C-alpha positions, 0 to 999 in steps of 0.5 A, a space after each residue: 137310182 139303184 146307182 145312187 144307192 149304190 155310190 152312197 153305201 160304197 160312199 159309207 162303207 169307206 167312211 166307216 172303215 175309214 174311222 176304224 182302221 185311224 182309230 185302232 192306229 191312232 189308240 196304237 199309237 198312244 199305247 206305244 208310247 209305254 212300249 216303244 224301242 223309238 224315240 217319241 219324235 220318232 214314233 210320232 211321225 212314223 205313225 203320221 206315215 202309217 195312218 196316211 198310207 191306211 186312210 189312202 189305201 181303203 180309199 183307193 181300195 173302197 172309192 177309186 183314185 181320191 179327189 184332192 181335196 180328200 188327199 188334202 184332208 187325210 195329208 192333214 189329219 195323218 201329220 196334225 199330232 205330230 205337228 203338234 207334238 213337234 211344237 208343243 215340245 220345242 216350244 215347252 219342253 215337254 209332251 202334250 197330254 194326247 202324246 202321253 196318252 191318245 184318246 177320242 178327244 185327241 182324235 176328235 181334237 184333230 180330226 176337227 183342227 184338219 177339217 177346219 184346215 181342208 175347208 180353210 184351203 178349199 173356201 179361200 183358195 179354190 181351184 177355177 172349174 173347167 168349163 163343162 165342154 171339157 173344151 176350154 179350160 178357164 184360167 184359175 184365179 192363182 194362175 191369173 195372180 203370179 202373172 199379175 206378179 210377175 209383171 212386177 220384175 222390173 222393179 224387184 229391186 224397189 219391191 225388196 227395199 219395200 219388204 225389209 221395211 214393210 219386215 221392220 215396220 211389224 216386228 216394231 209394232 208387235 213389241 208395242 203391245 208387250 211394253 204396254 203390258 209390262 207397265 203395267 205389271 209394273 205400276 200393279 207391283 213393286 214400283 221401279 222406276 229405272 224399269 218403268 223409263 226403260 220401258 218407257 222409252 223401248 215403246 217409244 223407240 219402237 213406235 218411232 221405228 214402226 213409222 219411219 219403216 210404214 212411210 218408208 214401204 208406203 213410199 217405195 211399194 207406190 212407186 212400184 204401183 205407179 209403174 207398173 200400172 203404167 207399165 200394163 196400161 202401154 202393154 194393153 194399149 200396144 197388143 189392141 193396136 195390133 188386133 184386126 180391124 174386125 176386131 174394133 168392129 165388133 168389141 165396143 169402145 166403151 168396153 176396150 176404154 174400160 180396159 184399158 183405163 179402168 180395169 188396168 188402174 185396178 189390176 196395178 193399184 188394186 192387187 198391188 196393195 194388197 200384196 202390200 197389206 197381205 204380206 204386212 198382215 201375215 208377218 205382223 200375224 205370225 209374230 203375235 201369234 208366237 208372242 200370244 203363245 208365249 203369253 198363254 197358249 191355252 187363249 192363243 188355241 181359245 182366238 184360234 177359233 175364231 178363225 174358220 168362222 171368219 174364212 166361211 162369212 168371207 167366201 161367202 162375201 167374196 162369191 157375191 161380191 165378185 158377181 157384183 163386181 164383175 158385173 157392175 163392170 160390164 155395166 159401166 163399159 155399157 154407160 161409156 159407150 153409151 156417153 162416147 157414142 154421143 159426144 162423137 155423134 154429138 152433130 148429128 144428136 144436136 140436128 134431130 133434138 135428141 138431147 133429152 132421149 139421149 140424157 135419159 138413156 145414159 141415166 138409164 145405163 148409170 141406173 143400171 150400174 146405180 142398182 149393181 152397187 147399191 146391192 153391192 153395198 149391201 152385201 159389204 154391209 151385211 159382211 162386216 155387220 156379221 164380221 164385227 159380231 164374230 170378233 165381240 163375241 171373241 173378245 167376250 170369251 177370252 175376257 172370261 177365260 183370262 179372269 180364270 186363268 188370273 185366278 188360278 195364277 196362269 197369267 199376270 194382269 199385265 200380262 192379260 192386258 197385252 193378250 188381250 191387244 194382241 187378240 184385237 190386232 190378231 182378230 183384225 190382221 186375221 180379216 184383213 188377211 181373208 179379205 184382202 185375198 178375196 178383194 186380190 181374187 176380185 182384182 185378178 178378176 180384171 186381170 183376166 180380162 186385160 190378159 184377155 186382150 193381152 194373150 188375144 192373137 189377130 186373127 191378121 196375120 203380121 207375121 210376114 219376113 218378105 222386105 225385097 229390094 227392088 219392088 214393082 208394085 203388080 197387084 192381082 186379084 186372084 178369086 177372093 171371096 169374102 165376107 165381113 167377119 161382123 155378117 159372116 152370112 153376106 158375101 161382098 165379093 166372090 169370086 172377084 179377080 183384077 190386075 193392077 200394073 205399075 205406072 197404070 191408073 184402074 179406076 173401080 167404079 159401080 153403085 155403093 155397097 158393092 164392094 169397091 172399098 171392100 178391094 181397098 181394106 183387103 187390099 191394105 190388109 186389114 182383113 183376110 179373104 175366105 178364099 183367093 188370096 191378092 200377090 204383089 209382084 207374084 207374092 201373097 200380101 202376108 209374106 210381105 213385113 208388115 212395116 214393109 208393106 205399109 211403107 210402099 202402100 198408101 190409102 188416101 179415103 174420103 173421109 181423111 183421118 188427121 190427128 191432134 198436133 201441127 199440119 207437119 207431125 199429121 204429114 210426117 206421120 209414122 216417119 222418122 227424120 222427114 225434113 222440112 223440104 219434103 214436108 213442104 215439097 208434097 204439100 205442093 204437090 197436092 196445092 196446099 203450101 199455099 194455104 198453109 204458109 198463109 196459117 200464123 204458125 205455118 206448117 207448125 199450126 196445130 189442126 185440132 181434135 181430128 183435124 176440127 180445125 181446118 175445112 174438109 178440103 184442107 184436111 183432105 190434101 194433108 191426107 194426100 200428101 202424107 200419102 205422097 210423102 212415103 213415095 208409094 209404089 202402090 197409091 189408093 184413093 177412095 172417093 177423094 175428089 168429092 171434096 175437092 173443087 176444080 183447081 184442086 182436083 187438076 193440080 192434083 191429078 198433074 202431081 200423080 200423073 208425074 210420079 212414073 211406074 207407080 200403081 193407082 187405084 182410084 174409086 171415084 164419082 167424078 168422070 173426069 177422074 174414071 175417063 183418063 183411067 188406063 183400066 175401069 172395072 165395073 163392080 156390082 155383087 161383089 163380081 166383075 162386070 166389065 174392065 176396059 178403057 173409057 171408050 171401050 166401055 162406052 161402046 159396048 153400051 152395058 153396065 158403065 154406059 148405064 152407070 154415067 148416065 145414072 151418076 156421072 151427068 153433066 150436072 153431077 161431074 164437070 168435064 
C-alpha cells in the first residue's frame, strides 16, 4: 500500500512540475514575440526544442526513463505550436493569434490536440504486448502487415501502375464538388453563360477521368491480388508438405485446409483490397482537407474534431470484432474437420447407421459458428449506428456555423455547398480509414496463422547433403529408443538393434502394435528416434540428401495409396523421364501388365480418387511397381501380401529374389514369405526377442515357435 501511495505521489509531483514548467516556457515564448532578436520561425522552433528538453528532463528526474507513449505525447505537445504557426503562415501569410500572444486558451488547445493525437496513435496502431513470461514475443501487427506487403514484391510494377491510376482518380474526383459549388455561385449571382458552360465542361471531364482511372486502377490491383493469393497458397502448401509426419498427427486436417484455402484468400484478397482502399481514401482525405482549408479553415477544424471520437469507436469495435473473427475461424475449422471425417469415412458411417448422428454433430458445429457470426454482426450493427449518429451530429454543427459565416460574409453560399459536399465525403473517408485499418489488422490476424506455418521448421531435418556415387545398402538400427510425438509417455521401441545386409531378406515378425511398422517409419525418416541412430553404410540417415535417400529406399504399405490420375502416372510418380517400356517392365515384375492391358485405355486408365476404380489387389501391385521402377537398394514391404492371391504372391517373390544385392525388409504374417527369409527378427514390446533363420528359431521353440502356432497356422497361411 505504501509503495502504491509513493508511486502515485511521484506521478502527481511529475504532472504538477511538468505543467508548471511548460506553462512558464509557453508564456515566455509568447512574451518573446515583442522582445526577441530571433526571427519568427526561429523563435517558435527554438521554443519547441526547449519545451521538449524541459519536459523530458522533468520526466527523467521524477519518473525515470519515460515510456514510448509519454515520449510521443511530449513530442507532439512540444512541436504542435511550431507546426501550427509554420502551416498558418504558409497557407494564409499571417501569424495566428496564438503566435502573437500565447495564453492559457492556446496552451489548452495545443495540449488537447496533442493528447488526441497520442490517443489516436495508441488506439489505432497499438503495440502488441509481449508474453507475460517474457520468453516468447508475439509478432506485432505492423510487422505482419509489412511481411504481407513484401509478398507483393514480384507485382510491384502492376502495383505502381495501379497507384498512378488511383492518384488520377482521386484528383479528378476531388474537383467535382468544387465545380458544383461554382455552378451554384454562377447561377445565384450574375449569370454568365460562358462561365456556366466552362464549369459544366470541367465537371464532365473530371467525372470521365475519375471513372476511367478508377476502372484501370481496379483492374490492375485485382490482377495483383489474384497473383499474390496464388503465390501465398503455393508457399503455404510447399511449407506444409515439408513438415514431419508427427505434425499432421497433431494438427487436424480441417484446420490445415482452412488455413490453406480460407486464410490465404483472406490475406491476399482482403489485405490487398484494403491497401487499395486505404491509399485511395488517404489521398482523397488529404486533398479534401487542403481544399476545405481554402474554403473555410474554421469549419475545417470543426469537422476534424470528429476524428478522435471516430477513432475511439473504431478501436472498441476492432477489439471485439477481431476477437470474434478469430473465434469464428477456429469454429469453421472444426466444422470442416467434422465434414471431412464423415466424407472420408462414409463407409463406416453407413455401416453403423450413424448418418443422423453425424448430421446432428455437424449441425452443432455450424450452430457454434452461427452464434459467433450473430455476435459479430451485432457488434458491427451497434458500431455502424454509433458511427452514423456521430456523422449526423457533425453535419448539424457545420450547417449551424455555416449559416453564421454566410451572414458575416466569411463564406459564400456556393462555397458552403462545396464545403458540405467535401465534409460529407471527408467524414466517410475518415471513417473508412479507421475501419479499413482495423479490418486490415483482422486480416493480419489470419496472416499470423499463415506465417506461423510458413515459419515452422520441421522437427525432422531434411538438410543432409551426402550423395555418394556408390552405395551398398547396409542398414544398422543401433540402440533405438522411440516414442511417438503424439504420445511421448508410451515407449514403442526400447534398445532396438538390427542389421539389414545387402542381398538378404530380413523379416520382422511379432504381434500387432509391438513396433514393427515403427521401424519402417523411422527408416523412412518420418520421425527421429529419441535415442540411438540408424546408419546407412555407416553414415547416419540424416546425413544423406533427402531426395537421394528416398530414391534409394522405397516402401510399399499394406494399404496402398494411389492418386487421382492414370495408372502410368501413378507408377512413375515422383520420377521424370520414365519411358513406357520401363513402366511396363515394372508392371510385369508384379504380374500387373496383363490386367492393365485388359482395361479399355491400358496404362492411360484413370484410377479414380484414391484408386477407387481398382480392386485392392490391383492397387497393391501398382504400388509395388511404383517402388520397383525406382530400382531401390533398400526395399521395404509392410504386410503387402495380405491382399494378394497365391499366384501373384509367387510371381512377386520370384521378381524380388532376382534382384541382386538388394536389401529387402519384409513385415508379413504369411508363412511362405517368412520361412524363406535369410534373417527373421521377432519383435515384442519394442525389443528384439529372437533372431535367426526359420529353422533355427523353430529349433529354439521360443517366441517365434509360439507365434507360428498362434498366427501362422495352416489355415491362415498357404504352404
